[in-house]
Every structure is written in C-alpha cells, then in structure tokens.
C-alpha positions in Angstrom: 16.1 79.8 -39.4 13.3 80.4 -36.9 10.9 78.8 -39.4 13.1 75.7 -39.8 13.3 75.2 -36.0 9.5 75.5 -35.6 8.9 72.9 -38.4 11.4 70.5 -36.8 9.6 70.8 -33.5 6.2 70.2 -35.1 7.5 67.1 -36.9 9.1 65.7 -33.8 5.9 66.3 -31.8 3.9 64.4 -34.4 6.3 61.5 -34.2 6.3 61.3 -30.4 2.5 61.7 -30.2 1.7 59.0 -32.7 4.2 56.5 -31.4 4.6 53.2 -33.3 1.6 53.8 -35.6 3.8 56.0 -37.8 6.4 53.3 -38.2 4.5 50.0 -38.8 6.9 48.3 -41.2 10.3 49.2 -39.8 12.4 46.3 -38.5 14.7 47.6 -35.8 16.6 44.4 -35.1 20.2 44.3 -36.2 20.8 42.4 -39.4 23.9 40.1 -39.4 26.4 40.5 -42.2 25.8 36.9 -43.1 23.1 34.5 -41.8 24.2 31.5 -39.7 24.5 28.2 -41.6 21.5 26.6 -39.8 19.2 29.6 -40.5 18.3 29.6 -44.2 15.2 29.8 -46.2 15.7 26.3 -47.7 13.3 23.5 -46.6 14.6 20.8 -44.2 12.7 18.0 -46.0 10.1 19.0 -48.6 8.7 15.4 -48.7 8.1 15.2 -44.9 4.7 14.2 -43.5 3.5 13.3 -40.1 4.0 9.6 -39.5 0.7 7.7 -39.4 -0.6 6.8 -35.9 -0.2 3.2 -35.0 -3.3 1.2 -34.1 -4.2 2.2 -30.6 -5.6 -0.1 -27.9 -9.3 -0.5 -27.9 -11.4 1.8 -25.7 -11.5 0.9 -22.0 -14.5 -1.3 -21.1 -17.2 0.5 -19.2 -16.5 0.9 -15.5 -20.2 0.4 -15.0 -19.9 -3.1 -16.5 -17.0 -3.9 -14.3 -18.9 -2.9 -11.2 -22.0 -4.8 -12.3 -19.8 -7.9 -12.7 -18.0 -7.7 -9.3 -20.5 -6.0 -7.0 -22.6 -9.2 -6.3 -19.4 -10.7 -4.9 -18.7 -7.9 -2.5 -20.0 -8.0 1.1 -20.4 -5.5 4.0 -18.9 -6.6 7.3 -20.2 -5.2 10.6 -18.4 -5.9 13.9 -19.0 -5.3 17.6 -16.0 -5.0 19.9 -16.4 -4.8 23.7 -14.1 -2.3 25.4 -13.7 -1.3 29.1 -13.1 2.1 30.6 -10.8 2.9 33.6 -13.6 1.7 35.9 -13.9 -1.6 34.1 -17.3 -0.7 32.7 -18.0 -2.4 29.4 -19.1 -0.6 26.2 -19.7 -1.8 22.7 -18.0 -0.3 19.7 -19.4 -0.9 16.3 -17.2 -1.1 13.2 -17.7 -1.5 9.5 -15.5 -3.1 6.8 -15.7 -4.9 3.5 -15.0 -8.3 2.1 -15.4 -10.4 -1.1 -16.5 -13.9 -1.8 -13.6 -16.1 -2.9 -15.5 -19.4 -2.8 -19.2 -20.1 -3.5 -19.3 -22.3 -0.3 -19.3 -19.3 2.0 -15.6 -18.2 2.2 -15.0 -14.5 2.4 -11.7 -12.6 2.3 -11.2 -9.4 4.3 -8.5 -7.7 6.4 -7.4 -8.9 9.8 -7.9 -5.4 11.3 -11.5 -5.5 10.2 -12.4 -8.5 12.4 -9.6 -8.4 15.0 -10.9 -8.6 18.6 -14.5 -8.6 17.5 -17.1 -10.2 19.7 -19.5 -10.6 16.8 -19.0 -10.4 13.0 -22.0 -10.0 10.7 -21.8 -10.3 6.9 -24.3 -8.7 4.6 -24.5 -9.9 1.0 -25.3 -7.7 -2.0 -28.8 -9.1 -2.0 -29.4 -8.0 1.5 -29.1 -11.4 3.2 -27.3 -11.3 6.5 -25.2 -14.0 8.2 -23.2 -14.4 11.3 -19.6 -15.5 10.9 -19.2 -19.2 11.7 -15.4 -19.4 11.5 -12.7 -16.7 11.4 -9.1 -17.3 10.6 -6.6 -14.4 10.7 -3.0 -13.6 10.0 -2.0 -10.3 11.7 1.4 -10.1 10.0 -0.1 -9.9 6.5 -3.3 -8.2 7.7 -5.5 -10.9 6.0 -8.4 -12.9 7.3 -10.9 -15.5 6.0 -14.5 -15.5 7.3 -16.8 -18.5 6.8 -20.6 -18.1 6.7 -23.3 -20.8 6.4 -24.3 -20.1 2.9 -23.9 -21.8 -0.4 -24.0 -21.1 -4.2 -22.6 -17.6 -3.6 -21.3 -15.5 -6.5 -17.5 -15.9 -6.1 -15.2 -13.2 -7.6 -12.6 -14.0 -10.1 -8.9 -13.6 -9.0 -6.5 -11.9 -11.4 -2.7 -11.8 -11.7 -1.4 -8.7 -10.0 2.1 -9.2 -11.4 0.7 -8.1 -14.8 -0.2 -4.7 -13.6 1.4 -1.6 -15.0 1.6 1.9 -13.5 -1.3 3.8 -15.1 -3.7 0.8 -15.4 -7.3 1.6 -14.5 -8.6 0.0 -11.3 -11.9 0.1 -9.3 -12.2 -0.2 -5.6 -15.5 -1.6 -4.4 -16.5 -1.7 -0.8 -18.5 -0.4 2.1 -17.1 3.1 2.9 -18.2 4.6 6.2 -20.6 1.6 6.5 -23.0 3.3 4.1 -23.4 0.5 1.7 -21.5 -0.9 -1.3 -20.1 1.7 -3.7 -17.3 2.0 -6.3 -14.5 4.4 -6.8 -12.2 4.4 -9.8 -8.5 5.2 -10.0 -5.3 4.0 -11.5 -2.2 2.1 -10.4 0.1 4.8 -9.0 3.0 2.6 -7.8 3.8 -1.0 -7.5 5.7 -3.1 -4.9 5.4 -0.5 -2.2 6.3 -1.2 1.4 4.9 1.0 4.3 5.0 0.7 8.1 1.6 -0.2 9.6 0.9 -0.6 13.3 4.5 -1.4 14.1 5.1 -3.8 11.2 5.9 -3.6 7.5 3.3 -4.4 4.8 5.1 -5.1 1.5 4.2 -5.7 -2.1 1.4 -3.2 -1.9 -0.4 -1.6 -4.9 -0.7 2.2 -4.5 -3.8 3.5 -6.2 -5.5 6.9 -6.7 -8.9 5.3 -6.2 -10.5 6.9 -3.1 -10.1 4.6 0.0 -12.1 5.5 3.1 -12.8 3.8 6.4 -15.0 0.8 5.7 -13.3 0.0 2.4 -10.8 -2.2 4.2 -11.0 -5.8 3.0 -12.8 -5.0 -0.2 -11.6 -5.9 -3.6 -9.5 -3.8 -5.9 -10.3 -5.0 -9.4 -8.9 -4.5 -12.9 -10.9 -3.8 -16.1 -11.6 -7.5 -16.6 -13.5 -7.5 -13.3 -10.7 -9.6 -11.6 -9.6 -9.1 -8.1 -5.9 -8.0 -8.1 -5.7 -6.6 -4.6 -7.3 -6.4 -1.2 -7.9 -2.8 -0.1 -6.0 -2.4 3.2 -4.8 1.1 4.2 -4.6 4.7 3.2 -2.5 7.7 4.2 -4.8 10.1 6.0 -3.4 13.5 6.7 -4.5 17.0 5.8 -1.8 17.4 3.1 -2.4 14.0 1.4 -5.1 13.1 -1.0 -5.7 10.1 -3.2 -3.1 7.7 -1.8 -4.5 4.3 -0.9 -2.9 0.8 -0.8 -4.0 -2.7 -1.5 -2.3 -6.1 -0.7 -1.5 -7.7 -4.1 -3.0 -11.0 -4.9 0.5 -12.3 -5.7 1.2 -11.9 -1.9 -2.3 -12.5 -0.6 -3.5 -15.7 -2.3 -0.8 -18.1 -0.9 -1.6 -16.8 2.6 -5.4 -17.1 2.0 -4.9 -20.7 0.8 -3.0 -21.6 3.9 -5.5 -20.0 6.2 -8.3 -22.0 4.6 -6.3 -25.3 4.5 -4.4 -25.1 7.8 -6.1 -22.4 9.8 -2.9 -20.4 10.4 0.3 -19.5 8.7 3.3 -21.6 9.3 6.3 -19.4 9.8 9.8 -19.8 11.2 10.0 -19.0 15.0 12.7 -17.8 17.3 10.6 -17.6 20.5 11.3 -14.1 21.9 9.4 -10.9 22.6 11.2 -8.0 21.1 11.6 -4.2 21.4 13.6 -1.9 19.2 16.6 -0.3 20.9 16.0 3.4 21.4 17.5 6.0 23.7 15.1 5.2 26.6 16.1 1.5 26.5 19.8 2.4 26.2 19.6 4.6 29.3 17.3 2.4 31.3 19.4 -0.8 30.9 22.8 0.9 30.3 23.3 -0.8 27.0 26.7 -0.9 25.2 25.0 -0.4 21.8 22.5 2.2 20.6 20.7 0.1 18.0 19.5 -3.5 17.6 16.7 -5.6 19.0 16.2 -5.8 22.8 14.9 -9.1 24.1 12.2 -8.6 26.8 11.1 -12.3 27.1 12.3 -15.7 26.0 9.7 -18.5 25.7 10.7 -21.6 27.7 11.8 -24.4 25.5 11.9 -22.2 22.4 14.7 -22.2 19.9 16.0 -19.0 21.5 16.0 -20.6 24.9 17.8 -23.7 23.7 20.5 -21.4 22.0 21.1 -19.6 25.3 19.6 -16.3 24.6 18.3 -14.4 27.6 16.1 -11.3 28.4 18.1 -8.0 28.1 20.3 -9.4 25.3 20.5 -7.2 22.3 20.5 -8.9 18.9 22.5 -7.0 16.3 22.9 -9.6 13.5 21.3 -12.7 12.0 23.6 -14.4 9.4 24.6 -11.5 7.0 21.6 -9.3 8.0 22.4 -6.3 10.1 19.7 -5.9 12.8 18.9 -2.3 13.8 15.2 -2.7 14.8 12.8 -5.4 15.9 11.2 -5.3 12.5 14.6 -6.0 10.9 14.9 -9.2 13.0 11.3 -10.3 12.2 11.9 -9.9 8.4 15.3 -11.7 8.7 13.7 -14.6 10.5 10.8 -14.8 8.0 13.3 -14.9 5.1 14.5 -18.3 6.3 12.8 -21.7 6.6 11.5 -23.8 9.5 14.4 -26.0 10.6 17.1 -23.7 9.2 20.2 -23.1 11.4 21.2 -19.4 11.6 23.9 -17.5 13.3 22.9 -14.8 15.7 25.2 -12.0 16.9 24.2 -10.3 20.2 25.4 -8.2 23.0 25.2 -9.2 26.7 26.3 -6.3 28.8 29.6 -5.1 27.4 30.4 -8.2 25.5 29.5 -9.2 21.9 28.7 -12.9 21.5 27.5 -15.3 18.8 25.2 -18.3 19.0 23.5 -20.6 16.5 19.8 -21.2 16.5 17.7 -23.8 14.6 14.5 -22.0 13.8 11.3 -23.8 14.9 7.7 -23.6 13.7 5.6 -20.8 15.0 3.0 -22.3 17.3 -0.7 -22.1 16.2 -2.6 -19.1 17.5 
C-alpha cells in the first residue's frame, strides 16, 4: 500500500511538472451531442471563386505635371498697410498673399482680406517680374477681389467646374505661404458645401480640403488633377487641436461674383439701409428690450428703404417674410435671398409692442 501511494505521488508530480507538454493532443472542449445545422463539414459552394476585379480608373496623373501646368499662372501678392498707435504715430505693416491670373490681359483673382485696406499692392509673377496694382475691386461679403496690373499676354489659368467634385478627389493648393515663394501642397476633398463664420459673416459653399493651408496661401488657386482651378483658397481653422482643415471658395460661387466685379466694379445686392447688431444680453439690459433675440438697428440711412418704411434706430427686427431673425447675420442672409425691387414684410419690436411694415428693397449703393 505504501508502495502504491509513493508511485501515485511520483506520477502526479511528473504530470504537474511537465504541464501541457504531456498532453499535446487532448481536446478539452465539450463536444455537443449533435452539431448545429449550420456547422457541418460540407462545402458551402464547391464551385465558388473570387469575382474578377472590374477595370479600375487609370492611375492619377502626376502631381508634378499639375503643378508645372498651373504654377506659371500663380502670383505672389505683397501689401503694405499703414496703422497708427495710440499716439497717432504711423507704422507700416507688410502682408503677403497669393493670387492667380484669370485673364491674360492682367486680371488677377485673390481674396478681399489679402488687399483690404492696403496702401500699396505689389504683384510678383512666376517669372520674377513685379507690378504695382493699377485697379482693385473687392467684395467683402464673399471675400473676393480682382486686381488689375499693366501686363499683357500672361498665362491665364483654366477654370474648372467645382460642382463635379467628390469627397476624396485629389487637389493641389498652390500659393505663397508665409511669403516665402510659390509652393504646392497636395490633399483631398474632405467635405463639400461647407458654411463657416468668418469675421462676423458666413462664408458658404466652401470646399474643405486636407491640403495644408498657411498664412500667405489666401487667394491662391485650389486645382484638380486636370490643372483646373476649382476653388480660391480662403481660410483655415488654426488651433492647437486642429490639423489639416482648410477651406476654399468654390468656383461655382466665385465666378459670377468675379465676373460682376470685372464688368461692374461692385456687386449689386438688395439693400435695406440699416446698421445692425445682434441682440445679446448686454443690448437687452442696456436698452431694456422686450425680446432677447433678433437684430437691433443702430442706424437708419436717410432716404433708404428702411427709412421710407418707418423703421427707426433701437427697433428690433425679428422676422422677414417667413424667415425668423435671431441675429444680424440671419437678416443679412434673408435680404440677400431676395431681389432688388422685391417687397418684403418685416416684423419688428419697438419698445413693448410688436409691429409689421413692408419694405421695397433697394439696390446697394456702390462702395
């Protein structure tokens, strides 16, 4: 008996010491009494093969070829703006931006914010030739501008159809980042028809791209793989947490405005004739308003459509036709959605009383 116990202990010790190596082929999983119907050894389809791949799109054209095609049409724009300190002492600030040639006769497209308020604007072509701006026409609401220089036979860029873009399409942004000279950055279409607030207004129908956009790129072309301009680089989101989100004004939106700037010199838009401010808690408390949202009128232009309709400073507009007005931007967008000469209904508060009036929108005066 003592011998049997000793043998059992020895065998048990060997098993424990060698672990799994003594039991290499033992399946410890429980076996069902009968396999499920969908788990059998029979094939699903013995004749199955991987479907043949469809003919794929041809390889993307070389980005280098696209840049070589467009770069001669891209210009560097340098500006000088005079500012004054609290002691009324002048100082000159230099700025840099980009643009692109839309007409061989010396017409260049850029952003309004590139040339806005500049005392001097200098354009440098790809070949190094430098010209002073002869004429500048701008539209702050769309952030677009046209600059004319005294040059001819320039290499104009081709304009493409931005409405044909798809998310994921390759793009190239060409411009003058940081004022260091013309360079190119590749990316894709990230989103389409984007609207974002910029400097107190809304820019709409923007193309969002992953192509790197830096200060100085503004006004430069965003081009497709055919070398066609499909956007005007305009703005980027610049915070520590954000990377690779830039925006361009689509050619679908930009070209009609550019054409009107060239042909007319300014953009004809419907006009109410008021200076506005969005209602906030400060305005509510300062003027003891009866409403906490809407558009507060600070000034009414004499003889304007608003003046003729009886609107006054300190009135609060809360509706235009069927548009609810909560901010100044709401009213601006509602006005621009109508036509010059169109009659609209305006709902407003004066003191504790809600009123309505009808306004025939006029034509915005030239700048």
